[in-house]
Rosetta silent file (secondary structure, phi, psi, omega in degrees, C-alpha in Angstrom):
SEQUENCE: MTRADIAIIGTGPAGLEAALTAKNRNKSILLFGSLNLSNKMQVIDHPITNYLGLKNVTGKEMAQAFRDQIKDAGITITEQKVTAVYAMGTYFTLQLSNGEDAEAETVILAAGVTAGRPYAGESEFLGRGVSYCATCDAPLYKGKKVIVIAGSAEEEAEADFLGEVCSEVTYIPLYASTPTFTHSNITAVREKPLAITGTMKAQALKTDQSIIEADCIFILREAQFPGQLVPGLTTEGAAVIADRGMRTNIPGLFAAGDIAGLPYQFIKSAGEGNIAAISAAAYLDQKKREADSRK
SCORE:     score description
SCORE:     0.000 S_00000001
   1 L     0.000  127.045  177.417    0.000    0.000    0.000 S_00000001
   2 L   -77.166  129.896 -179.663    1.389    3.403   -0.995 S_00000001
   3 E   -98.568  120.347  179.896    1.360    5.839    1.910 S_00000001
   4 E   -76.650  158.615  173.462    0.544    9.447    0.952 S_00000001
   5 E   -69.120  -45.977 -175.014    2.165   12.423    2.600 S_00000001
   6 E  -136.990  126.050  170.137   -1.181   14.115    3.252 S_00000001
   7 E  -101.514  131.933 -178.521   -4.745   12.772    3.181 S_00000001
   8 E  -118.990  126.702 -178.573   -7.409   15.461    2.875 S_00000001
   9 E  -109.034  109.460  179.022  -11.030   14.729    3.760 S_00000001
  10 L   125.964  139.150 -177.992  -13.493   17.119    2.150 S_00000001
  11 L  -124.642   35.525  167.215  -13.931   18.905   -1.182 S_00000001
  12 L   -89.505 -169.120 -179.108  -15.213   22.287   -0.102 S_00000001
  13 H   -56.032  -37.273 -178.772  -13.031   25.422   -0.231 S_00000001
  14 H   -67.288  -48.474 -178.423  -10.896   24.250    2.723 S_00000001
  15 H   -66.462  -40.573 -178.628  -10.136   20.812    1.328 S_00000001
  16 H   -68.933  -41.394  177.238   -9.508   22.022   -2.219 S_00000001
  17 H   -65.885  -38.137  176.005   -7.200   24.830   -1.110 S_00000001
  18 H   -61.080  -41.471 -179.769   -5.345   22.390    1.129 S_00000001
  19 H   -64.910  -44.402  179.220   -4.899   20.052   -1.841 S_00000001
  20 H   -62.433  -44.805 -178.709   -3.573   22.839   -4.096 S_00000001
  21 H   -66.321  -42.862  179.386   -1.166   24.099   -1.446 S_00000001
  22 H   -62.210  -40.233  179.052    0.071   20.605   -0.589 S_00000001
  23 H   -65.902  -38.848  177.627    0.703   19.872   -4.262 S_00000001
  24 H   -65.802  -24.070  176.782    2.605   23.138   -4.618 S_00000001
  25 L   -89.276   11.492  177.565    4.730   21.983   -1.659 S_00000001
  26 L    61.387   37.257  176.282    5.566   18.790   -3.601 S_00000001
  27 L  -104.055  142.124  175.188    3.668   16.528   -1.216 S_00000001
  28 L   -77.329  138.511 -173.727    1.794   13.430   -2.358 S_00000001
  29 E  -131.631  154.830  166.119   -1.886   13.709   -1.519 S_00000001
  30 E  -122.264  123.762 -178.944   -5.099   11.728   -1.289 S_00000001
  31 E  -114.470  115.693 -178.300   -8.227   13.881   -1.620 S_00000001
  32 E  -105.867  131.211  178.539  -11.496   12.296   -0.476 S_00000001
  33 L   169.708 -145.965 -175.944  -14.835   13.865   -1.296 S_00000001
  34 L  -119.117  141.594  174.622  -17.337   14.417   -4.100 S_00000001
  35 L   -64.033  -21.830  174.964  -16.817   15.279   -7.745 S_00000001
  36 L   -83.487   -0.171 -178.950  -19.698   17.715   -7.218 S_00000001
  37 L    64.801 -140.793 -172.723  -17.602   19.312   -4.477 S_00000001
  38 L   -82.555  130.947  175.082  -19.465   20.844   -1.523 S_00000001
  39 H   -60.425  -34.545  179.883  -23.246   20.475   -1.267 S_00000001
  40 H   -59.549  -37.793  179.452  -23.272   23.830    0.506 S_00000001
  41 H   -71.680  -36.277 -174.125  -21.863   25.478   -2.609 S_00000001
  42 H   -67.643  -24.153 -174.932  -24.298   23.755   -4.967 S_00000001
  43 L   -97.018   -1.053 -179.750  -27.412   25.176   -3.292 S_00000001
  44 L   -91.707  106.804 -178.406  -26.336   28.847   -3.225 S_00000001
  45 L   -97.943  -11.110  179.819  -27.989   30.524   -6.217 S_00000001
  46 L   -89.640  158.724 -178.724  -27.527   34.126   -5.107 S_00000001
  47 L   -64.491  138.755  173.063  -24.298   36.089   -5.792 S_00000001
  48 E   -97.585  121.028 -168.894  -21.459   35.717   -3.280 S_00000001
  49 L  -105.095   -4.727 -173.936  -19.944   39.180   -2.865 S_00000001
  50 L  -117.050   19.985  177.742  -17.093   38.699   -0.391 S_00000001
  51 L  -100.505  110.795 -174.059  -14.841   36.109   -2.089 S_00000001
  52 L   -60.501  128.168  176.681  -11.754   37.949   -3.334 S_00000001
  53 L    94.620  -18.364  176.369  -11.051   37.387   -7.041 S_00000001
  54 L  -121.770   98.678 -170.640  -14.439   35.849   -7.857 S_00000001
  55 L   -88.041  120.183  172.533  -16.884   38.728   -8.244 S_00000001
  56 L    54.390   43.354  176.829  -20.597   38.126   -7.704 S_00000001
  57 E   -96.447  151.910  172.992  -20.561   34.427   -8.538 S_00000001
  58 L   -78.996  170.863  177.314  -23.148   31.945   -7.304 S_00000001
  59 H   -60.606  -40.230  179.291  -22.136   28.897   -5.303 S_00000001
  60 H   -65.182  -40.585  178.679  -22.485   26.701   -8.400 S_00000001
  61 H   -66.679  -39.314  176.833  -20.318   29.050  -10.453 S_00000001
  62 H   -63.614  -42.727  179.508  -17.704   29.113   -7.707 S_00000001
  63 H   -60.537  -39.952  179.482  -17.742   25.307   -7.532 S_00000001
  64 H   -65.996  -39.986  177.481  -17.154   25.116  -11.292 S_00000001
  65 H   -63.519  -41.455  177.601  -14.212   27.513  -11.051 S_00000001
  66 H   -64.255  -43.526 -177.932  -12.738   25.406   -8.237 S_00000001
  67 H   -61.664  -41.978  179.220  -13.338   22.196  -10.189 S_00000001
  68 H   -63.222  -41.021 -177.715  -11.539   23.601  -13.246 S_00000001
  69 H   -69.106  -39.276  177.884   -8.549   24.673  -11.165 S_00000001
  70 H   -63.970  -42.090  178.328   -8.277   21.297   -9.428 S_00000001
  71 H   -63.110  -43.886 -179.995   -8.440   19.531  -12.795 S_00000001
  72 H   -63.282  -29.797  179.879   -5.772   21.817  -14.269 S_00000001
  73 L   -81.516   -5.187  179.467   -3.534   21.017  -11.273 S_00000001
  74 L    74.787   25.868 -179.232   -3.869   17.287  -11.964 S_00000001
  75 L   -93.945  130.525 -178.598   -5.507   16.574   -8.611 S_00000001
  76 L  -100.767  136.271  175.116   -7.799   13.535   -8.428 S_00000001
  77 E   -98.301  126.423  177.154  -10.827   13.331   -6.136 S_00000001
  78 E   -95.498  117.315 -176.834  -11.501    9.905   -4.640 S_00000001
  79 L   -90.043   57.003  170.522  -15.232    9.388   -4.128 S_00000001
  80 L  -118.413  132.458  178.687  -14.959    7.010   -1.208 S_00000001
  81 L   -73.531  133.856  174.238  -16.386    8.010    2.148 S_00000001
  82 E   -87.684  117.410 -175.548  -13.873    7.942    5.005 S_00000001
  83 E   -97.492  -16.949  177.729  -15.637    6.204    7.891 S_00000001
  84 E  -162.383  148.367  176.221  -12.822    6.279   10.466 S_00000001
  85 E  -127.705  123.502 -177.449   -9.344    7.727   10.950 S_00000001
  86 E  -117.002  124.872  174.562   -6.931    5.964   13.305 S_00000001
  87 E   -77.153  121.362 -175.086   -3.696    7.489   14.580 S_00000001
  88 L  -106.247   16.098  179.942   -1.079    4.731   14.364 S_00000001
  89 L   101.924  -74.959 -179.110    1.779    6.626   16.000 S_00000001
  90 L  -104.574   -2.249  178.944    3.871    7.692   13.025 S_00000001
  91 L  -157.044 -178.980 -179.180    1.094    7.608   10.417 S_00000001
  92 E  -125.785  143.194  170.659   -2.692    7.360   10.011 S_00000001
  93 E  -107.261  130.209  178.566   -4.953    4.608    8.689 S_00000001
  94 E  -109.802  120.280  176.876   -8.164    5.733    6.984 S_00000001
  95 E   -85.669  128.792 -175.811  -11.017    3.230    6.831 S_00000001
  96 E  -107.154  160.225 -175.187  -13.047    3.635    3.637 S_00000001
  97 L   -69.933  -14.836  177.302  -16.662    2.811    2.869 S_00000001
  98 L   -89.672    7.174  178.078  -15.658    0.165    0.306 S_00000001
  99 L    89.923   -5.241  178.973  -13.965   -1.876    3.026 S_00000001
 100 L   -92.684  168.984  177.384  -10.447   -0.882    2.012 S_00000001
 101 E  -119.681  154.360  171.282   -7.907    1.179    3.962 S_00000001
 102 E  -127.760  157.998 -179.555   -5.643    4.057    2.977 S_00000001
 103 E  -128.731  145.762  177.643   -2.556    5.351    4.760 S_00000001
 104 E  -150.711  150.680  177.609   -1.083    8.828    5.119 S_00000001
 105 E   -70.455  -34.757  178.917    1.654   10.504    7.144 S_00000001
 106 E  -138.937  162.814  179.648   -0.699   13.368    7.999 S_00000001
 107 E  -136.339  137.993  172.474   -4.429   14.087    7.699 S_00000001
 108 E  -114.987  118.599  176.231   -6.373   17.312    7.149 S_00000001
 109 E   -86.679  118.181 -179.604  -10.034   17.233    8.208 S_00000001
 110 L  -142.846   39.154 -171.992  -12.048   19.573    5.969 S_00000001
 111 L   -88.866    7.563 -179.874  -15.374   17.760    5.730 S_00000001
 112 L    82.409  179.229 -179.000  -17.555   20.657    6.885 S_00000001
 113 L   -90.838  137.368  177.272  -19.823   20.838    9.877 S_00000001
 114 L   -98.806  120.274 -176.488  -22.145   17.934   10.668 S_00000001
 115 L   -70.308  155.016  176.090  -25.535   19.136   11.885 S_00000001
 116 L    82.512 -154.126 -179.520  -27.177   17.755   14.998 S_00000001
 117 L  -150.959  162.058  178.760  -25.552   15.498   17.530 S_00000001
 118 L   -59.674  151.405  175.460  -24.944   11.761   18.000 S_00000001
 119 L   -67.708  152.829  173.578  -27.914    9.674   19.072 S_00000001
 120 E   -57.869  128.950 -179.417  -28.119    8.657   22.702 S_00000001
 121 L    89.525  -12.249 -176.607  -26.090    5.459   23.035 S_00000001
 122 L   -62.671  -51.844 -178.900  -24.297    5.934   19.696 S_00000001
 123 L   -67.427  -38.346 -177.989  -20.865    6.683   21.130 S_00000001
 124 L   -61.336  -38.937 -174.083  -21.275    4.156   23.939 S_00000001
 125 L  -103.973    9.094  177.680  -21.986    1.256   21.556 S_00000001
 126 E   -60.041  125.325 -176.181  -19.685    2.237   18.671 S_00000001
 127 L    84.953   -4.881  178.421  -17.892   -0.962   17.668 S_00000001
 128 L  -131.674   58.054 -179.432  -20.330   -2.985   19.783 S_00000001
 129 L   102.431    0.232  171.089  -23.391   -3.108   17.579 S_00000001
 130 E  -123.747  129.681 -177.430  -23.078    0.384   16.100 S_00000001
 131 E  -137.232  151.391  175.606  -21.193    0.806   12.824 S_00000001
 132 L  -107.065    2.356 -174.593  -20.542    3.574   10.320 S_00000001
 133 L  -138.368  105.683 -178.601  -19.483    1.267    7.469 S_00000001
 134 H   -66.492  -45.377 -178.494  -21.822   -1.336    5.966 S_00000001
 135 H   -62.529  -38.288 -178.014  -19.253   -2.786    3.584 S_00000001
 136 H   -67.703  -44.689 -167.304  -16.659   -3.110    6.346 S_00000001
 137 H  -107.133   -4.180 -179.560  -18.818   -4.776    8.987 S_00000001
 138 H   -53.074  -42.463 -178.325  -21.555   -6.602    7.040 S_00000001
 139 H   -59.631  -23.753  179.161  -19.755   -9.996    7.253 S_00000001
 140 H   -71.056  -17.039 -174.052  -19.977   -9.812   11.053 S_00000001
 141 H  -122.121   32.962  177.011  -23.774   -9.859   10.815 S_00000001
 142 L   -60.485  127.410  179.282  -24.365  -12.577    8.255 S_00000001
 143 L    74.808   11.758 -177.399  -27.859  -13.995    8.700 S_00000001
 144 L  -113.373  171.158  179.802  -28.748  -11.421   11.366 S_00000001
 145 E   -92.155  133.777  179.649  -31.157   -8.504   11.670 S_00000001
 146 E  -135.573  163.593  176.596  -29.774   -5.009   11.149 S_00000001
 147 E  -122.081  140.466  173.135  -30.982   -1.422   10.940 S_00000001
 148 E  -118.129  121.078  171.162  -29.751    1.250    8.530 S_00000001
 149 E  -100.470  112.700 -168.534  -30.221    4.926    9.416 S_00000001
 150 E  -111.204  125.368  179.936  -29.607    6.670    6.093 S_00000001
 151 L   -82.526  -18.566 -179.265  -28.818   10.335    5.659 S_00000001
 152 L  -153.444  167.363 -179.861  -29.193   10.346    1.864 S_00000001
 153 H   -65.651  -18.417  178.002  -30.388    8.238   -1.055 S_00000001
 154 H   -61.684  -22.512 -177.086  -26.775    7.294   -1.759 S_00000001
 155 H   -80.010   -5.913  179.570  -27.001    4.854    1.148 S_00000001
 156 H   -62.692  -32.923  177.360  -29.603    2.693   -0.642 S_00000001
 157 H   -66.038  -37.399  177.888  -26.768    0.802   -2.343 S_00000001
 158 H   -65.245  -40.659  178.430  -25.267    0.040    1.068 S_00000001
 159 H   -64.546  -39.662  177.329  -28.628   -1.273    2.265 S_00000001
 160 H   -61.682  -39.807  176.770  -28.887   -3.478   -0.830 S_00000001
 161 H   -63.116  -42.561  177.383  -25.472   -4.925   -0.038 S_00000001
 162 H   -63.448  -33.612  178.289  -26.594   -5.659    3.521 S_00000001
 163 H   -61.919  -26.827  177.386  -29.694   -7.322    2.053 S_00000001
 164 H   -73.771  -28.149 -170.992  -27.422   -9.876    0.396 S_00000001
 165 H  -103.156  -41.094 -172.468  -25.728  -10.763    3.681 S_00000001
 166 L   -94.019  158.645 -178.664  -28.217  -10.175    6.481 S_00000001
 167 L   -75.771  -31.922 -175.450  -31.540  -11.917    7.102 S_00000001
 168 E  -153.296  133.327  179.781  -33.515   -8.707    7.592 S_00000001
 169 E  -124.931  121.255  172.563  -32.760   -5.018    7.022 S_00000001
 170 E   -99.321  121.181 -173.370  -34.874   -2.201    8.445 S_00000001
 171 E  -108.931  121.239 -179.695  -34.129    0.966    6.494 S_00000001
 172 E  -112.722   99.863 -179.463  -34.870    4.367    8.038 S_00000001
 173 E   -82.064  131.383  176.738  -34.474    7.148    5.431 S_00000001
 174 L  -101.612   32.193  179.576  -33.887   10.648    6.782 S_00000001
 175 L  -138.426  167.435 -168.423  -34.659   12.175    3.382 S_00000001
 176 L   -80.726  -35.997 -173.263  -37.851   12.826    1.434 S_00000001
 177 L   -67.288  157.166 -178.070  -37.580   10.628   -1.675 S_00000001
 178 L   -82.245  121.721 -179.059  -38.911    7.072   -1.707 S_00000001
 179 L   -73.092  150.191  176.600  -36.115    4.493   -1.416 S_00000001
 180 L  -129.063  143.150 -177.435  -35.913    1.556   -3.825 S_00000001
 181 L  -136.720  163.255  177.538  -34.131   -1.765   -3.322 S_00000001
 182 L  -101.672   -7.038 -178.355  -33.486   -4.976   -5.209 S_00000001
 183 L  -112.926  134.557 -174.768  -33.844   -7.278   -2.195 S_00000001
 184 L   -76.745  -10.545 -179.292  -37.206   -8.148   -0.663 S_00000001
 185 L   -90.698   14.566  176.611  -35.801   -8.496    2.876 S_00000001
 186 E  -108.970  123.444 -179.271  -35.305   -4.708    3.142 S_00000001
 187 E  -118.510  125.174  177.510  -38.169   -2.760    4.696 S_00000001
 188 E   -90.968  133.604  177.412  -38.271    1.050    4.741 S_00000001
 189 L  -130.718  139.506  179.282  -39.957    2.718    7.718 S_00000001
 190 L   -96.515   83.525  177.674  -40.568    6.416    8.290 S_00000001
 191 L  -132.798  154.968 -177.678  -39.687    6.764   11.954 S_00000001
 192 L   -95.929  115.615  178.460  -37.463    9.215   13.815 S_00000001
 193 E   -64.894  138.538 -179.730  -34.465    7.594   15.553 S_00000001
 194 E  -120.463  -46.590 -174.599  -34.088    8.679   19.166 S_00000001
 195 E  -157.322  152.291  175.177  -31.734    6.354   21.049 S_00000001
 196 E  -107.075  129.082 -174.575  -29.736    3.144   20.819 S_00000001
 197 E  -122.177  158.732  178.365  -30.202    0.786   23.737 S_00000001
 198 E   166.489 -172.278  177.866  -28.561   -2.373   25.007 S_00000001
 199 L  -115.205  -89.327  177.283  -26.411   -3.822   27.750 S_00000001
 200 L   -77.852  -23.812  177.310  -22.979   -5.119   26.705 S_00000001
 201 L  -146.356  166.580  178.026  -23.780   -4.283   23.061 S_00000001
 202 E   -64.138  135.703 -177.977  -26.429   -2.461   21.068 S_00000001
 203 E  -127.718  -18.061 -176.809  -29.650   -4.457   20.932 S_00000001
 204 E  -160.850  158.309  173.648  -32.375   -2.079   19.759 S_00000001
 205 E  -113.712  124.150  174.809  -33.196    1.301   18.290 S_00000001
 206 E   -91.343  127.531  178.027  -35.817    3.415   20.021 S_00000001
 207 E  -116.828 -177.553  178.112  -37.781    5.651   17.640 S_00000001
 208 L   -73.376   -6.001 -177.787  -40.636    8.080   18.047 S_00000001
 209 L  -125.708  -22.257 -173.341  -43.032    5.227   17.226 S_00000001
 210 L  -161.235  179.514  170.232  -41.530    1.914   18.291 S_00000001
 211 E  -119.376  120.619 -176.100  -38.568   -0.085   19.537 S_00000001
 212 E  -108.324  117.682  179.150  -36.828   -2.048   16.772 S_00000001
 213 E   -81.301  144.068 -179.678  -34.580   -4.896   17.855 S_00000001
 214 L  -162.356  160.502  176.914  -31.454   -5.594   15.813 S_00000001
 215 L   -86.515  -21.692  176.910  -27.985   -7.068   16.041 S_00000001
 216 E  -154.218  143.663  173.635  -26.399   -3.941   14.553 S_00000001
 217 E  -112.964  114.562  177.375  -27.395   -0.361   13.783 S_00000001
 218 E   -92.647  118.299  179.817  -25.571    1.090   10.770 S_00000001
 219 E  -105.333  107.209 -173.016  -25.559    4.900   10.910 S_00000001
 220 E  -111.698   93.431  177.826  -24.708    6.169    7.421 S_00000001
 221 L   -98.686  162.470  173.785  -24.310    9.933    7.351 S_00000001
 222 L   -62.183  -36.099  175.411  -22.796   12.062    4.598 S_00000001
 223 L  -147.370  139.982  179.783  -20.115   12.929    7.162 S_00000001
 224 L   -81.144  157.361  171.421  -19.531   11.626   10.661 S_00000001
 225 L   -61.428  137.720 -173.003  -19.210   13.807   13.729 S_00000001
 226 H   -57.376  -35.095  178.856  -15.488   14.518   14.092 S_00000001
 227 H   -67.029  -26.721  175.753  -15.276   12.935   17.544 S_00000001
 228 H   -85.201  -30.620 -178.808  -16.674    9.684   16.130 S_00000001
 229 H   -68.704  -41.186 -176.212  -14.564    9.888   12.981 S_00000001
 230 L  -124.204  103.967  178.171  -11.252   10.193   14.834 S_00000001
 231 L   -58.419  133.963  178.257  -10.963    8.470   18.229 S_00000001
 232 L    88.365   -1.604 -178.595   -9.269   10.709   20.786 S_00000001
 233 L   -76.381  135.426  178.751   -9.878   13.957   18.895 S_00000001
 234 L   -84.819  125.445 -179.600  -10.677   16.974   21.072 S_00000001
 235 E  -131.038  164.700  173.217  -13.868   18.759   20.042 S_00000001
 236 E  -136.247  106.668 -171.892  -16.185   21.428   21.366 S_00000001
 237 L    66.535 -129.125 -179.947  -19.761   20.918   20.224 S_00000001
 238 L   -89.729   -1.154 -172.687  -19.675   20.170   16.503 S_00000001
 239 E  -104.726  146.424  171.770  -16.260   21.794   16.005 S_00000001
 240 E   -82.432  135.121  176.863  -12.736   20.417   16.165 S_00000001
 241 L   -81.560  121.824 -179.487  -10.459   22.431   18.446 S_00000001
 242 L  -138.150  151.184  179.131   -7.467   23.647   16.438 S_00000001
 243 L   -86.795 -170.206 -176.636   -4.785   26.284   16.986 S_00000001
 244 L   -65.239  -22.303  175.291   -3.740   29.091   14.631 S_00000001
 245 L   -91.246    9.810 -179.828   -1.755   26.580   12.600 S_00000001
 246 L    65.159   22.923  177.086   -4.890   24.393   12.327 S_00000001
 247 E   -82.685  138.455  174.682   -3.175   21.741   14.486 S_00000001
 248 L   -95.765 -172.895  178.399   -5.413   19.498   16.591 S_00000001
 249 L   -74.138  -10.473  179.617   -4.509   17.677   19.800 S_00000001
 250 L  -101.596  118.896 -179.563   -3.296   14.690   17.726 S_00000001
 251 L   -56.357  131.947  179.688    0.161   15.213   16.182 S_00000001
 252 L    88.127   -2.642  179.689   -0.023   15.155   12.394 S_00000001
 253 E  -112.942  128.390 -175.765   -3.790   15.784   12.330 S_00000001
 254 E  -125.999  159.055  179.212   -5.096   19.166   11.182 S_00000001
 255 E  -137.173  144.002 -177.657   -8.564   20.683   10.734 S_00000001
 256 L  -151.193  150.290  176.727   -9.765   23.489    8.462 S_00000001
 257 H    87.772 -154.177 -175.722  -12.968   25.152    7.352 S_00000001
 258 H   -59.030  -29.999 -178.721  -16.420   24.779    8.876 S_00000001
 259 H   -65.269  -19.848  179.164  -15.315   21.699   10.824 S_00000001
 260 H   -94.452    7.177  173.293  -12.999   24.004   12.799 S_00000001
 261 L   106.027  179.444 -177.950  -15.866   26.267   13.868 S_00000001
 262 L   -64.452  157.352   -4.313  -17.406   29.652   13.144 S_00000001
 263 L   -80.786  151.802  179.287  -17.638   31.739   11.055 S_00000001
 264 L   -88.829   83.405 -177.849  -18.973   29.563    8.231 S_00000001
 265 L  -129.033  138.734 -179.669  -17.559   31.544    5.322 S_00000001
 266 H   -59.924  -42.113 -176.563  -16.023   30.226    2.090 S_00000001
 267 H   -66.101  -38.257  177.097  -13.164   32.740    2.209 S_00000001
 268 H   -66.326  -41.371 -179.072  -12.305   31.768    5.793 S_00000001
 269 H   -62.902  -44.264  179.708  -12.407   28.079    4.904 S_00000001
 270 H   -62.134  -42.343  178.399  -10.034   28.508    1.958 S_00000001
 271 H   -61.705  -42.019  178.924   -7.581   30.445    4.111 S_00000001
 272 H   -68.106  -34.049  175.757   -7.624   27.762    6.797 S_00000001
 273 H   -62.202  -40.284  176.893   -7.105   25.061    4.166 S_00000001
 274 H   -62.164  -46.642 -179.751   -3.993   26.908    3.014 S_00000001
 275 H   -63.473  -43.009 -178.671   -2.686   27.179    6.591 S_00000001
 276 H   -60.899  -42.126  179.907   -3.434   23.510    7.353 S_00000001
 277 H   -67.724  -39.647  176.699   -1.492   22.350    4.298 S_00000001
 278 H   -62.364  -42.938  179.094    1.472   24.603    5.145 S_00000001
 279 H   -65.493  -40.749  179.321    1.460   23.241    8.711 S_00000001
 280 H   -65.034  -41.027  178.496    1.207   19.646    7.475 S_00000001
 281 H   -64.126  -41.169  178.593    4.119   20.187    5.069 S_00000001
 282 H   -65.041  -38.141  177.564    6.215   21.712    7.868 S_00000001
 283 H   -62.612  -44.167  179.560    5.356   18.758   10.113 S_00000001
 284 H   -65.310  -42.580 -179.822    6.479   16.309    7.426 S_00000001
 285 H   -64.028  -39.051  178.146    9.690   18.230    6.761 S_00000001
 286 H   -65.758  -40.764  176.622   10.514   18.269   10.481 S_00000001
 287 H   -60.105  -41.088 -179.863    9.937   14.504   10.699 S_00000001
 288 H   -66.144  -42.310  178.723   12.308   13.985    7.787 S_00000001
 289 H   -61.371  -41.509  179.934   14.996   16.169    9.367 S_00000001
 290 H   -66.111  -39.438  178.601   14.696   14.238   12.640 S_00000001
 291 H   -65.835  -41.084  179.825   14.905   10.912   10.799 S_00000001
 292 H   -65.178  -35.487 -177.924   17.974   12.063    8.825 S_00000001
 293 H   -70.185  -19.528  179.874   19.724   13.211   12.017 S_00000001
 294 L   -87.989   -8.392 -177.871   19.407    9.711   13.475 S_00000001
 295 L   -76.466    0.000    0.000   21.142    8.069   10.529 S_00000001
């Protein structure tokens, strides 16, 4: 497995600027996100008046300008969701939604802010009947009953995969469109998840209408809460705590953009992405100097 210098999670202004800066610093990068870039940008149809150099463009127009620049720089976007980031001491392992892993010397979190908060019991039972990755953990629940809490229609494919492995899948869509599946053992229910309950492991999901028993609850969001994404990461509310160099409490891990807190502005996010990449490059260079001095 090739280990990148810097893995960047997120394709909004912070992640894209981090990728450009890292490439200019001659660092190898992995950029995880969407080819459509940030959803936040796609829904802004009114002119944005405070982004220097791009006068009165809409969010969609800004996204297209960013996309063109990333393409011209030869930067590739990997459309795999990162479901977990583990600090391994001298590097990081990133667990992906396709069941594979990636490795990087440093990581920049730029996935935006995740609305809401974890469900009651979610953090307590993570890894014990609560999972964020269907492809990764489906084999553990072969022939068993599972629940999927889905943040978008993109998760219907994950539910279909679980339908091949598990005996019964209860699918709870948190979006308006009607889900469709190819397996008859998947049932969609319109209920509001409230809490995950159990003793030594998760055993049921309490909703506003019922209690659904299951062997595992798969919570598939567009982006995980940062404290769940990276074990041991220091957060305050929905934001990652980072210093002026965008450094977090975990050496080699940086945060930029909305995920690092207010204000939620594109221009601020891009600036923080630039700083995070500069800090990550300096961290890598210092590691190399220390390694060379020991030879």
